[in-house]
C-alpha positions as CSV (number, residue, x, y, z in Angstrom):
1,X,0.6,-19.4,7.9
2,X,0.1,-16.7,5.5
3,X,-2.1,-14.9,7.8
4,X,0.7,-15.0,10.6
5,X,3.4,-13.6,8.0
6,X,1.3,-10.8,6.9
7,X,-0.1,-9.5,10.1
8,X,3.4,-9.7,11.5
9,X,4.4,-7.4,8.8
10,X,1.5,-5.3,9.2
11,X,1.8,-4.7,13.1
12,X,5.7,-4.4,12.8
13,X,5.4,-1.5,10.0
14,X,2.2,0.1,11.8
15,X,4.3,0.1,15.3
16,X,7.3,1.6,13.8
17,X,5.4,4.3,12.1
18,X,3.6,5.4,15.1
19,X,6.4,5.2,17.5
20,X,8.8,7.3,15.3
21,X,5.8,9.8,14.4
22,X,5.2,10.3,18.0
23,X,8.7,10.5,18.7
24,X,8.9,13.4,16.4
25,X,6.5,15.3,18.6
26,X,8.0,14.1,21.8
27,X,11.8,15.1,21.3
28,X,11.1,18.9,20.3
29,X,8.5,19.1,23.2
30,X,11.1,17.8,25.5
31,X,13.7,20.2,24.0
32,X,11.5,23.1,24.6
33,X,10.9,21.9,28.3
34,X,7.3,21.2,27.6
35,X,5.9,18.4,29.7
36,X,4.8,15.1,28.2
37,X,2.3,13.3,30.0
38,X,1.9,10.3,27.9
39,X,3.6,8.5,25.2
40,X,1.5,5.6,23.7
41,X,1.6,3.0,21.0
42,X,-2.1,2.3,20.0
43,X,-4.9,3.7,22.0
44,X,-5.6,2.8,25.7
45,X,-9.3,2.9,25.9
46,X,-10.3,1.9,29.5
47,X,-7.1,0.1,29.9
48,X,-3.5,-0.5,28.7
49,X,-1.6,-3.7,27.9
50,X,1.6,-2.3,29.5
51,X,2.4,1.1,31.1
52,X,5.2,2.4,33.0
53,X,6.0,5.9,34.2
54,X,9.5,6.9,34.0
55,X,10.2,10.7,35.2
56,X,7.0,12.7,34.2
57,X,5.8,10.7,31.3
58,X,3.7,7.5,31.4
59,X,4.9,5.2,28.4
60,X,2.4,2.7,27.5
61,X,1.0,0.2,24.9
62,X,-2.8,0.4,24.4
63,X,-5.0,-2.3,23.2
64,X,-6.7,-0.6,20.4
65,X,-4.2,-0.6,17.0
66,X,-5.8,2.4,15.5
67,X,-2.9,4.7,16.0
68,X,-0.8,6.2,18.9
69,X,-0.5,9.5,20.8
70,X,1.6,11.9,23.0
71,X,-0.4,13.7,25.4
72,X,1.4,17.2,25.8
73,X,0.3,19.2,28.9
74,X,-1.7,22.4,28.0
75,X,-2.6,21.4,24.5
76,X,-6.1,21.1,23.3
77,X,-6.2,17.6,21.6
78,X,-8.4,14.6,21.4
79,X,-8.0,14.0,25.2
80,X,-10.1,17.1,25.5
81,X,-8.7,17.5,29.2
82,X,-10.8,20.7,30.2
83,X,-10.0,20.4,33.7
84,X,-6.4,21.0,33.1
85,X,-7.2,23.8,30.5
86,X,-9.4,25.4,33.0
87,X,-6.4,26.2,35.4
88,X,-3.9,29.1,34.8
89,X,-1.2,28.4,32.3
90,X,1.8,27.0,33.5
91,X,5.2,27.7,32.1
92,X,5.9,23.9,31.2
93,X,2.6,23.9,29.2
94,X,2.4,23.8,25.5
95,X,0.0,26.9,25.4
96,X,2.6,28.9,27.2
97,X,5.4,28.2,24.5
98,X,5.9,30.9,21.6
99,X,4.2,30.1,18.6
100,X,7.3,29.0,16.7
101,X,8.1,26.4,19.2
102,X,4.6,25.1,19.1
103,X,4.9,24.9,15.5
104,X,8.1,22.9,15.6
105,X,6.4,20.6,18.0
106,X,3.2,19.9,15.7
107,X,5.4,19.5,12.6
108,X,7.8,16.9,14.4
109,X,5.7,14.0,13.5
110,X,5.4,14.4,9.7
111,X,8.8,15.5,9.6
112,X,10.0,12.3,11.0
113,X,7.8,10.2,8.7
114,X,9.3,12.2,5.7
115,X,12.9,11.7,6.9
116,X,12.2,7.8,7.6
117,X,10.7,7.3,4.0
118,X,14.0,8.9,2.4
119,X,16.1,6.9,4.6
120,X,14.6,3.8,3.9
121,X,14.7,4.6,0.1
122,X,18.3,5.3,0.4
123,X,19.2,2.0,2.5
124,X,17.0,-0.2,0.2
125,X,18.8,1.4,-2.8
126,X,22.0,0.6,-1.5
127,X,21.4,-2.8,0.0
128,X,19.2,-4.2,-2.6
129,X,19.8,-1.9,-5.6
130,X,16.8,-1.9,-8.4
131,X,15.4,-4.8,-10.3
132,X,13.0,-3.5,-13.3
133,X,11.2,-5.6,-15.7
134,X,11.2,-3.9,-19.3
135,X,8.1,-4.0,-20.9
136,X,9.6,-4.8,-24.3
137,X,10.8,-8.1,-22.7
138,X,7.2,-9.1,-22.3
139,X,7.2,-10.7,-25.8
140,X,3.5,-11.8,-26.0
141,X,2.3,-8.6,-23.9
142,X,0.2,-8.8,-20.7
143,X,-2.6,-10.9,-19.3
144,X,-5.8,-8.9,-19.0
145,X,-8.1,-10.7,-16.4
146,X,-9.6,-7.5,-14.8
147,X,-13.2,-6.9,-16.2
148,X,-12.8,-3.2,-16.2
149,X,-9.9,-3.2,-18.4
150,X,-11.7,-5.8,-20.7
151,X,-14.8,-3.5,-21.0
152,X,-12.4,-0.7,-21.7
153,X,-11.2,-2.7,-24.8
154,X,-7.8,-4.1,-23.6
155,X,-7.1,-7.8,-24.5
156,X,-4.8,-10.5,-23.4
157,X,-1.4,-10.0,-25.5
158,X,-1.6,-6.3,-25.6
159,X,1.7,-4.4,-25.0
160,X,1.5,-1.0,-23.1
161,X,3.5,1.7,-25.1
162,X,2.5,5.0,-23.4
163,X,0.0,6.2,-20.8
164,X,-1.1,9.7,-21.8
165,X,2.1,11.0,-23.5
166,X,4.5,9.3,-21.1
167,X,6.2,6.5,-22.8
168,X,6.3,3.1,-20.7
169,X,9.7,1.7,-20.4
170,X,9.7,-0.3,-17.1
171,X,6.6,-2.4,-15.9
172,X,6.8,-0.3,-12.9
173,X,5.8,2.7,-14.7
174,X,2.3,1.6,-15.4
175,X,1.4,1.9,-11.7
176,X,3.0,5.3,-11.4
177,X,0.9,6.6,-14.4
178,X,-2.3,4.8,-14.1
179,X,-3.9,7.4,-11.5
180,X,-3.7,10.1,-14.1
181,X,-4.4,7.9,-17.1
182,X,-7.0,9.5,-19.7
183,X,-5.6,7.4,-22.7
184,X,-3.4,4.1,-23.0
185,X,-1.6,3.6,-26.0
186,X,-1.0,-0.3,-26.7
187,X,0.5,-2.4,-29.4
188,X,-1.8,-5.4,-30.6
189,X,0.0,-7.8,-32.8
190,X,1.5,-5.2,-35.6
191,X,-1.2,-2.6,-34.9
192,X,-0.8,0.4,-32.6
193,X,-4.1,1.8,-31.2
194,X,-5.0,4.1,-28.2
195,X,-7.7,3.3,-25.8
196,X,-9.4,6.3,-24.3
197,X,-10.5,5.7,-20.6
198,X,-13.7,6.7,-19.2
199,X,-13.8,9.5,-16.6
200,X,-14.6,7.3,-13.9
201,X,-12.2,4.6,-14.8
202,X,-10.5,4.7,-11.3
203,X,-14.0,4.2,-9.8
204,X,-14.8,1.4,-11.9
205,X,-11.4,-0.4,-11.0
206,X,-12.3,-0.1,-7.4
207,X,-15.7,-1.6,-7.9
208,X,-14.2,-4.8,-9.5
209,X,-12.6,-5.6,-6.3
210,X,-9.7,-7.2,-8.2
211,X,-6.2,-5.8,-7.7
212,X,-5.0,-7.4,-11.1
213,X,-4.3,-4.9,-13.8
214,X,-1.6,-5.6,-16.5
215,X,-0.3,-9.0,-15.3
216,X,2.5,-11.0,-16.4
217,X,1.8,-13.8,-18.6
218,X,3.5,-16.6,-17.0
219,X,3.5,-20.3,-17.1
220,X,1.4,-22.7,-15.1
221,X,3.9,-23.4,-12.3
222,X,2.3,-25.0,-9.4
223,X,2.4,-23.2,-6.2
224,X,-0.2,-24.9,-3.9
225,X,-2.3,-28.2,-4.1
226,X,-5.5,-27.6,-2.5
227,X,-6.4,-30.2,0.3
228,X,-9.7,-30.7,-1.7
229,X,-7.9,-31.2,-5.0
230,X,-8.3,-34.8,-6.6
231,X,-4.8,-34.4,-7.7
232,X,-3.5,-33.9,-4.0
233,X,-2.2,-37.6,-4.3
234,X,-1.2,-37.6,-7.8
235,X,2.0,-37.3,-9.7
236,X,2.2,-33.5,-9.4
237,X,4.2,-31.4,-7.0
238,X,4.8,-27.9,-6.3
239,X,7.2,-26.4,-8.6
240,X,6.0,-28.4,-11.6
241,X,5.2,-26.6,-14.6
242,X,2.3,-27.9,-16.8
243,X,3.3,-27.4,-20.5
244,X,0.7,-29.4,-22.4
245,X,-2.7,-30.7,-21.7
246,X,-4.0,-33.5,-24.0
247,X,-1.5,-32.8,-26.6
248,X,-2.4,-28.9,-26.6
249,X,0.5,-26.7,-25.8
250,X,0.0,-24.5,-22.6
251,X,2.6,-21.9,-22.8
252,X,0.8,-19.5,-20.5
253,X,-1.4,-20.1,-17.5
254,X,-4.1,-17.7,-19.0
255,X,-4.5,-20.0,-21.9
256,X,-5.8,-22.8,-19.4
257,X,-9.4,-22.6,-19.9
258,X,-9.1,-22.6,-23.7
259,X,-6.8,-25.6,-23.7
260,X,-8.9,-27.6,-21.2
261,X,-12.2,-26.6,-23.2
262,X,-15.4,-28.2,-21.8
263,X,-13.8,-31.1,-20.0
264,X,-15.3,-31.6,-16.6
265,X,-15.1,-34.5,-14.1
266,X,-12.4,-36.3,-16.3
267,X,-8.8,-37.1,-16.4
268,X,-6.4,-35.5,-18.7
269,X,-3.0,-36.3,-20.2
270,X,-0.5,-33.8,-19.2
271,X,3.1,-33.1,-19.7
272,X,5.2,-31.4,-16.9
273,X,8.7,-29.9,-16.4
274,X,10.0,-31.0,-13.5
275,X,13.7,-29.9,-12.3
276,X,14.3,-29.6,-16.4
277,X,13.2,-32.9,-16.9
278,X,10.0,-33.7,-18.9
279,X,7.3,-36.1,-17.5
280,X,4.0,-37.3,-18.4
281,X,1.2,-37.8,-15.9
282,X,-2.7,-37.9,-15.8
283,X,-4.4,-34.8,-13.9
284,X,-8.1,-34.6,-12.7
285,X,-10.4,-32.0,-13.8
286,X,-13.3,-31.3,-11.2
287,X,-16.8,-30.3,-11.9
288,X,-15.8,-26.8,-12.2
289,X,-13.2,-27.6,-15.1
290,X,-10.3,-26.8,-12.6
291,X,-7.3,-28.9,-11.4
292,X,-7.5,-27.5,-7.5
293,X,-3.8,-26.3,-8.3
294,X,-2.9,-22.7,-7.4
295,X,-0.2,-21.2,-9.8
296,X,2.8,-18.9,-8.9
297,X,2.0,-15.4,-10.3
298,X,5.7,-14.6,-10.0
299,X,8.8,-16.8,-9.6
300,X,12.7,-16.5,-10.2
301,X,12.6,-19.5,-12.7
302,X,10.4,-17.5,-15.1
303,X,13.2,-15.1,-15.9
304,X,15.5,-18.2,-16.5
305,X,12.8,-19.5,-18.8
306,X,12.8,-16.4,-20.9
307,X,9.2,-15.2,-20.1
308,X,10.7,-11.7,-19.1
309,X,14.0,-10.1,-18.4
310,X,14.8,-8.5,-15.1
311,X,17.4,-5.6,-15.2
312,X,19.4,-5.0,-12.2
313,X,21.3,-2.1,-11.0
314,X,23.4,-1.6,-7.9
315,X,24.3,1.8,-6.3
316,X,27.4,2.8,-4.3
317,X,26.9,4.3,-1.2
318,X,27.0,7.8,-2.7
319,X,24.8,7.0,-5.6
320,X,22.2,5.6,-3.2
321,X,21.2,9.1,-1.9
322,X,20.4,10.2,-5.5
323,X,18.3,7.1,-6.1
324,X,16.6,7.2,-2.9
325,X,15.7,11.0,-3.3
326,X,14.2,10.0,-6.8
327,X,12.1,7.4,-5.4
328,X,11.1,9.4,-2.5
329,X,9.9,12.4,-4.7
330,X,8.2,10.1,-7.0
331,X,6.3,8.5,-4.2
332,X,5.1,11.9,-3.0
333,X,4.1,13.1,-6.3
334,X,2.2,9.7,-6.9
335,X,0.4,10.0,-3.7
336,X,-0.5,13.4,-4.3
337,X,-2.3,12.3,-7.5
338,X,-4.1,9.6,-5.7
339,X,-5.4,12.2,-3.1
340,X,-6.4,14.7,-6.1
341,X,-8.2,11.7,-7.6
342,X,-9.9,10.8,-4.5
343,X,-11.1,14.3,-3.8
344,X,-12.3,14.6,-7.3
345,X,-16.0,12.8,-7.2
346,X,-15.9,12.5,-11.1
347,X,-13.1,10.0,-11.1
348,X,-15.0,7.5,-8.8
349,X,-11.4,7.1,-7.1
350,X,-13.1,7.5,-3.5
351,X,-14.7,3.9,-4.1
352,X,-11.1,2.7,-3.7
353,X,-10.5,4.2,-0.4
354,X,-9.6,1.6,2.1
355,X,-9.0,1.1,5.9
356,X,-6.8,-1.1,7.7
357,X,-7.7,-4.1,6.0
358,X,-6.7,-2.6,2.6
359,X,-3.3,-1.6,4.1
360,X,-2.9,-5.5,5.6
361,X,-3.6,-6.7,2.0
362,X,-0.8,-4.8,0.5
363,X,1.7,-6.7,2.6
364,X,3.1,-9.9,1.0
365,X,2.2,-13.4,1.9
366,X,5.9,-14.4,2.1
367,X,8.5,-12.3,4.1
368,X,10.5,-10.0,1.7
369,X,12.6,-7.3,3.3
370,X,12.8,-5.4,0.1
371,X,9.1,-5.2,-0.3
372,X,8.6,-4.7,3.4
373,X,10.6,-1.8,3.6
374,X,9.4,-0.2,0.3
375,X,5.8,-0.5,1.3
376,X,6.9,1.0,5.0
377,X,8.4,4.0,3.3
378,X,5.3,4.3,1.2
379,X,3.1,4.3,4.3
380,X,5.1,6.8,6.1
381,X,4.8,9.2,3.3
382,X,1.2,8.3,3.3
383,X,0.9,9.2,7.1
384,X,2.8,12.3,6.8
385,X,0.6,13.8,4.0
386,X,-2.5,12.8,5.7
387,X,-1.5,14.3,9.0
388,X,-0.9,17.7,7.0
389,X,-4.5,17.9,5.9
390,X,-6.0,21.2,7.5
391,X,-8.4,19.1,9.5
392,X,-8.7,20.0,13.1
393,X,-7.6,17.1,15.4
394,X,-5.0,16.4,12.9
395,X,-1.5,17.9,13.0
396,X,-2.1,19.9,9.8
397,X,-5.1,21.4,11.7
398,X,-3.0,22.6,14.6
399,X,-0.5,24.0,12.0
400,X,-3.3,25.9,10.1
401,X,-4.1,27.6,13.5
402,X,-0.7,28.2,14.3
403,X,0.2,29.8,11.0
404,X,-2.9,32.1,11.6
405,X,-1.6,33.2,14.9
406,X,1.7,33.8,13.8
407,X,0.5,36.1,10.5
408,X,-2.1,37.7,12.2
409,X,-0.7,38.0,15.8
410,X,-4.2,36.8,17.3
411,X,-4.4,33.6,19.0
412,X,-7.5,31.7,18.6
413,X,-9.5,31.3,21.8
414,X,-9.4,28.0,23.7
415,X,-13.1,27.6,23.4
416,X,-12.9,28.0,19.6
417,X,-10.1,25.5,19.6
418,X,-12.1,23.2,21.5
419,X,-15.1,23.3,19.2
420,X,-12.8,23.0,16.2
421,X,-11.3,19.7,17.7
422,X,-14.7,18.2,18.3
423,X,-15.5,19.1,14.7
424,X,-12.3,17.6,13.3
425,X,-12.6,14.5,15.4
426,X,-16.2,13.9,13.8
427,X,-14.7,14.4,10.4
428,X,-11.9,11.8,11.2
429,X,-14.5,9.3,12.6
430,X,-16.5,9.7,9.4
431,X,-13.5,9.2,7.2
432,X,-12.4,6.2,9.1
433,X,-16.0,4.5,9.2
434,X,-16.1,5.2,5.3
435,X,-12.7,3.6,4.5
436,X,-13.1,0.8,6.8
437,X,-16.7,0.6,5.5
438,X,-15.5,0.1,2.0
439,X,-13.2,-2.6,3.0
440,X,-16.3,-4.5,4.6
441,X,-18.6,-3.8,1.6
442,X,-16.0,-5.3,-0.8
443,X,-15.4,-8.4,1.4
444,X,-19.0,-8.9,1.4
445,X,-19.7,-8.2,-2.4
446,X,-16.5,-9.8,-3.9
C-alpha cells in the first residue's frame, strides 16, 4: 500500500509538471502561428500508449516516463529531423520566426514552472497556513542517529542554536541553512559550543545513505507490528506508547537500546499508555535485541504530550501572496545553493545527486496534500532551473544561442546547432546515468 501511495504521488506530480512545462512552449508557439507536430507526456520510443491527432498536432502519452516534449516544426531538437531541416524554410516553422518570438517560445516552459510554483505556494499558504516547530520547544534537544553527524561531534540531546552566523528559530531553518553550513553552534546541557564541519561534510552525509539529520526526540509509539514479530499476537497495538521496560523509564525512543541493555530472546515487563490509560504487559525481545515494532517518527499526539510545540499561522487571501512569495524566493535561493555545492567538487555534494528513485523517495508514504503540493512546487522550481542551464538540448542551451543571435546579429548555422544538440544530448545522458547510477549504488551499498 505504501508503494501505491508513493508511486501515485510521484506520477501525478511528474505528469502535472511535464504537461504544464510543455504547455508553456506550446501556447506561445501557437500564438506565433508556429506548427506544433507533437505534444507528448513521456517519451514514445517505438510506440505510444495513447495518441490522437487533433488539427495539425498529435497528442499522446509515451511509455517511458523520463519527461515529455513538444515537437515544433523547423526546430533543431532531440528529434534531429534532418529530412525536414533539409527542405526550404516555411513561414510556419520555428526557424522562420523572428529571434524574439523564438526566445519567448523557448522560455515558455520554465516561465510556467516558476509561475506554477508561486501559485502553489500562495494556495498552500491560504488553504493550510504554516505550521512550524520552534527549536526551543524541543526541551531535550535532537536525536542524533546519523553517523556523519556523530563523527563530526554531535550528540543526542544537542540543541541547535545557529548555523554559521544565522540564528535557528524554527526547526525548518536547519534544512534551509545546512547546505552552506561551515559551523554549527549548539547547546549541550549548560555549555554552548561551536562544531566546525569538514569541507566535504555534504559528501559525507550523502555517503551514509541516511536521510536522518537532526531528528525529533519522541516517545516509542507503535506505528506497525511486523508480521515476523513475536509480539504480533500479544497485548500491544498500533498507537500504544511504551513508557517503561523492566521498571526503567523510556521517555524517548532513542533511549531504547540503553533501557533494554543486553536482553535477547527473552520477555520483558513493559508499561504502555493506550488512550490515556496505563497498562502492563509482556513484550518479547528477539535475538537482535528488538521488539519487531516500527515506531512513529511524527504524530499529532506528540504535541499533545508536550514533546514539542507546533506554532500555527493562518493567512488571509491577500497575505497569502506575500507568504507565497517568501517561500518561492527562499526555495529558489536554497536550490541555487544546492547546485553551487554540487558543482564544487570539494564539498562532495555531487555524491548526493540522485535520479528518479531519489525523487520518488521524497514523497510521503501517507497521502498529505500540503506535503504533496509543497514538494511539487519545489520540483517545479528544480525543473525550471535545471532547464535554464546553458547545455545544448536543454531550453537554456537554445536560449544561449538565441541571445547570441540577438546580440551579434548572426544566426548560428544549422550544422553547428545540430552538432551542439548532439553534444548536449550526450552531456544529458551522462548526467542522467550518473544521477540514477548514484541511486543504484546507494541501494546496493546501504
